[in-house]
C-alpha positions as CSV (number, residue, x, y, z in Angstrom):
1,M,-1.8,1.0,-19.4
2,A,0.6,-1.1,-17.3
3,I,-1.0,-3.8,-15.0
4,G,0.5,-5.7,-12.1
5,C,1.6,-9.1,-13.1
6,A,1.5,-12.5,-11.3
7,E,3.2,-10.9,-8.3
8,N,4.6,-13.3,-5.7
9,S,2.1,-16.2,-5.1
10,P,3.4,-18.5,-7.9
11,T,6.9,-19.9,-8.1
12,H,9.4,-18.6,-10.5
13,I,8.1,-21.2,-13.0
14,G,4.6,-19.8,-12.7
15,E,5.9,-16.2,-12.9
16,I,8.0,-16.9,-16.1
17,S,5.2,-18.8,-17.8
18,S,2.7,-16.0,-17.3
19,N,5.3,-13.7,-18.9
20,S,5.6,-15.8,-22.1
21,I,4.2,-15.1,-25.5
22,G,0.6,-13.9,-25.2
23,G,0.9,-13.3,-21.5
24,F,2.1,-10.2,-19.6
25,R,4.3,-7.7,-21.4
26,P,7.7,-6.2,-20.5
27,S,5.8,-2.9,-20.1
28,D,3.7,-4.3,-17.3
29,W,4.6,-4.2,-13.6
30,H,6.7,-7.2,-12.6
31,H,7.0,-7.9,-8.9
32,A,9.8,-9.4,-6.7
33,A,10.1,-9.3,-3.0
34,L,12.5,-10.2,-0.2
35,V,11.3,-13.5,1.4
36,S,12.0,-12.4,5.0
37,E,14.0,-9.8,6.9
38,L,17.0,-8.9,4.6
39,K,16.9,-12.3,2.8
40,T,16.3,-13.5,-0.7
41,N,16.3,-16.9,-2.4
42,Y,17.0,-18.4,-5.8
43,D,13.2,-18.5,-6.6
44,Q,13.2,-14.7,-6.5
45,L,16.5,-14.2,-8.1
46,I,15.4,-16.4,-11.1
47,K,12.4,-14.1,-11.5
48,V,14.6,-11.0,-11.5
49,A,17.0,-12.5,-14.0
50,H,14.1,-13.2,-16.3
51,F,12.8,-9.6,-15.9
52,A,16.2,-8.1,-16.5
53,R,16.8,-10.2,-19.6
54,T,13.4,-9.3,-21.1
55,G,13.8,-5.6,-20.3
56,S,10.7,-5.6,-18.1
57,H,9.7,-3.0,-15.5
58,I,10.5,-4.3,-12.1
59,H,8.7,-3.4,-8.8
60,T,10.4,-4.6,-5.6
61,F,9.3,-4.5,-2.0
62,A,10.1,-5.6,1.5
63,N,7.5,-6.6,4.0
64,N,9.4,-6.0,7.2
65,I,7.4,-7.2,10.2
66,Y,6.4,-4.6,12.9
67,G,6.6,-6.6,16.1
68,G,9.0,-9.2,14.5
69,Y,12.8,-9.2,14.3
70,P,13.1,-5.5,13.8
71,G,11.0,-4.8,16.9
72,G,9.0,-1.6,17.1
73,A,8.8,1.5,14.9
74,D,12.4,2.6,15.3
75,G,13.9,-0.8,14.4
76,M,11.3,-1.2,11.6
77,A,12.4,2.1,10.0
78,V,16.1,1.0,10.0
79,A,15.1,-2.4,8.5
80,L,13.1,-0.7,5.8
81,V,16.0,1.5,4.7
82,A,18.4,-1.5,4.8
83,S,16.0,-3.6,2.9
84,L,15.6,-1.1,0.0
85,I,19.3,-0.8,-0.3
86,L,19.6,-4.6,-0.5
87,L,16.7,-4.7,-3.0
88,Q,18.3,-2.2,-5.3
89,A,21.6,-4.1,-5.2
90,T,20.0,-7.5,-6.0
91,Y,16.7,-6.9,-7.8
92,F,17.3,-3.6,-9.8
93,G,13.8,-2.3,-9.2
94,C,12.3,0.6,-11.2
95,T,10.0,1.3,-8.3
96,V,10.5,0.2,-4.7
97,N,8.1,-0.3,-1.8
98,P,9.1,-0.3,1.9
99,G,5.8,-2.0,2.9
100,P,5.9,-3.2,6.5
101,T,3.3,-5.5,8.0
102,H,1.9,-5.6,11.5
103,A,2.6,-9.0,13.1
104,N,-0.9,-9.7,14.2
105,L,-3.2,-7.3,12.2
106,S,-1.4,-7.8,8.8
107,C,-1.9,-4.1,7.9
108,D,0.5,-1.2,7.5
109,T,-1.9,1.5,8.8
110,Y,-1.5,0.7,12.6
111,P,-1.0,4.1,14.2
112,E,2.4,3.4,15.8
113,M,3.8,2.1,12.5
114,L,3.2,5.4,10.6
115,P,6.0,7.4,12.1
116,G,8.5,4.7,11.3
117,I,7.3,4.4,7.7
118,G,7.5,8.2,7.3
119,V,11.0,8.4,8.7
120,A,12.2,5.6,6.5
121,L,10.7,7.2,3.4
122,Q,12.1,10.6,4.2
123,G,15.6,9.1,4.6
124,L,15.4,7.2,1.4
125,N,13.9,10.1,-0.6
126,R,16.3,12.7,0.7
127,N,19.4,10.6,0.0
128,T,18.6,8.5,-3.1
129,N,16.9,8.8,-6.4
130,L,14.8,5.7,-5.8
131,M,11.1,5.9,-6.9
132,T,9.6,4.9,-3.6
133,T,6.0,3.9,-3.1
134,A,3.6,3.3,-0.2
135,F,0.9,0.6,-0.2
136,A,-2.4,1.0,1.7
137,R,-3.1,-2.3,3.3
138,T,-6.1,-1.6,5.6
139,V,-7.9,-3.6,8.3
140,G,-11.2,-1.9,7.2
141,G,-13.1,-3.1,4.2
142,P,-15.4,-1.6,1.6
143,G,-18.5,0.0,2.9
144,T,-16.9,1.3,6.1
145,K,-15.5,4.6,7.1
146,T,-12.5,2.8,8.6
147,I,-11.0,1.8,5.3
148,L,-11.2,5.4,4.1
149,Y,-9.6,6.9,7.2
150,E,-6.8,4.3,7.2
151,A,-6.0,4.8,3.5
152,A,-6.0,8.5,3.9
153,A,-3.6,8.4,6.9
154,L,-1.0,6.4,5.1
155,S,-1.3,8.4,1.9
156,L,-0.8,11.7,3.8
157,V,2.4,10.2,5.5
158,G,3.7,8.9,2.1
159,V,3.0,11.9,-0.1
160,T,4.6,14.4,2.4
161,S,7.5,12.0,2.8
162,G,8.3,12.1,-0.9
163,I,6.9,9.0,-2.5
164,A,6.6,8.7,-6.3
165,L,3.5,6.5,-6.3
166,M,0.7,5.5,-3.9
167,E,-0.6,2.0,-4.2
168,G,-3.8,0.5,-3.0
169,V,-6.2,-0.2,-1.5
170,Q,-5.7,-3.7,-0.3
171,S,-9.0,-3.8,1.5
172,A,-9.6,-5.8,4.6
173,V,-5.8,-6.8,4.4
174,G,-6.6,-8.7,1.2
175,V,-7.9,-11.9,2.7
176,Q,-11.7,-11.6,2.4
177,N,-13.2,-12.8,-0.9
178,A,-14.4,-10.0,-3.1
179,H,-13.9,-7.3,-0.5
180,C,-12.6,-4.8,-2.9
181,T,-14.2,-2.0,-4.9
182,G,-13.2,0.9,-7.0
183,L,-14.6,3.6,-4.7
184,E,-11.9,3.3,-2.0
185,A,-9.2,3.5,-4.8
186,R,-10.9,6.7,-6.1
187,F,-10.9,8.1,-2.6
188,L,-7.2,7.2,-2.1
189,A,-6.3,9.0,-5.3
190,Q,-8.3,12.1,-4.3
191,V,-6.5,12.3,-0.9
192,V,-3.1,11.8,-2.6
193,H,-3.7,14.8,-5.0
194,A,-5.0,16.9,-2.1
195,A,-1.9,16.1,-0.1
196,E,0.5,17.3,-2.8
197,K,0.4,20.8,-1.5
198,L,0.8,19.9,2.2
199,T,4.0,19.9,4.3
200,R,4.7,17.3,6.9
201,K,3.8,19.9,9.5
202,D,0.4,20.4,7.8
203,A,-0.2,16.7,7.5
204,A,0.8,15.6,11.0
205,P,-2.3,16.7,13.0
206,I,-4.6,15.3,10.3
207,V,-2.9,11.9,10.5
208,K,-3.1,12.0,14.3
209,A,-6.8,12.8,14.1
210,L,-7.5,10.0,11.6
211,T,-5.6,7.4,13.6
212,E,-7.5,8.2,16.7
213,T,-10.7,7.7,14.8
214,Y,-9.9,4.2,13.5
215,R,-7.6,2.8,16.2
216,D,-10.3,1.2,18.3
217,D,-12.1,-0.3,15.2
218,M,-9.0,-2.1,14.0
219,M,-8.4,-3.6,17.5
220,K,-11.9,-5.1,17.9
221,P,-12.2,-8.9,17.7
222,E,-14.7,-8.5,15.0
223,K,-12.8,-6.5,12.3
224,P,-14.7,-3.9,10.2
225,I,-14.3,-5.9,7.0
226,G,-17.3,-4.4,5.4
227,K,-19.1,-6.1,2.5
228,P,-18.2,-7.8,-0.7
229,F,-18.3,-6.1,-4.1
230,D,-21.7,-7.5,-5.2
231,Q,-23.4,-6.1,-2.1
232,L,-21.9,-2.6,-2.6
233,Y,-22.0,-2.1,-6.4
234,D,-24.6,-2.6,-9.1
235,V,-22.8,-5.3,-10.9
236,V,-24.5,-4.6,-14.2
237,K,-23.8,-0.8,-14.3
238,V,-20.6,-1.2,-12.2
239,M,-21.6,1.7,-10.0
240,P,-21.7,2.1,-6.2
241,M,-25.0,1.5,-4.5
242,P,-26.4,4.4,-2.5
243,E,-25.3,3.0,0.8
244,W,-21.6,2.9,-0.1
245,Q,-21.8,6.1,-2.2
246,G,-23.3,7.9,0.8
247,V,-20.5,6.8,3.2
248,Y,-17.9,8.0,0.7
249,E,-19.6,11.4,0.2
250,E,-20.0,11.9,4.0
251,V,-16.2,11.2,4.5
252,C,-15.3,13.6,1.7
253,Q,-17.4,16.3,3.3
254,E,-15.7,15.6,6.7
255,F,-12.2,16.1,5.1
256,N,-13.4,19.4,3.5
257,K,-15.0,20.8,6.6
258,E,-12.5,19.5,9.3
259,F,-9.2,19.4,7.5
260,G,-9.6,21.8,4.7
261,L,-8.9,19.1,2.1
262,K,-11.2,19.4,-0.9
263,L,-11.8,16.0,-2.4
């Protein structure tokens, strides 16, 4: 099974050293990103040259800033399309992710962002053969309903806009220690498979209902970051504790009853 590699935190030296003998394999998932709006640098290009020379699978992405240089959802959609064209011309990705970020919340599930993400994905998937992805970066953390609603909203947008792969969940926007469990990833996968038979017209009212459910939570000063792994899972059995399992099952039942999605 392929695994994500060193990604983008280290320099090109750190990246290449982790891909040496005994480290990550060419068959793993090697990451390279634009450094800001429509810009790259030699650090990223050196990584890409190494990936290309070793025949490695390359995943590329662009974190355009909603509320930054592109402006709102319309400008963000244009920037996402332009970024993926640039990425393919310079990084030669096997898979590509137009993964924007809210300027203040650091998520990609903010309600006003979703239409721009959907339009960008639809334009790319209609007019290219790129294997696009969507990446659920949620404000909510494990143990909360918020994380499940957010992840579901983005996955419904992504699947019905033609993505090849759904990534996630980067719980509590990935900045809280140990705030990550397997249960939200399982839920995300279940929603993705349930969404495969939906049209955009089918998905739109569900997405709208979900965003209205979590909008207020993500705007609160105290974010719904949930709890760390060892407070939600039996760390010996690696199984969810009843509290988190109960929240998950309740939301699954909601999706079945209210939206007709059997998870």
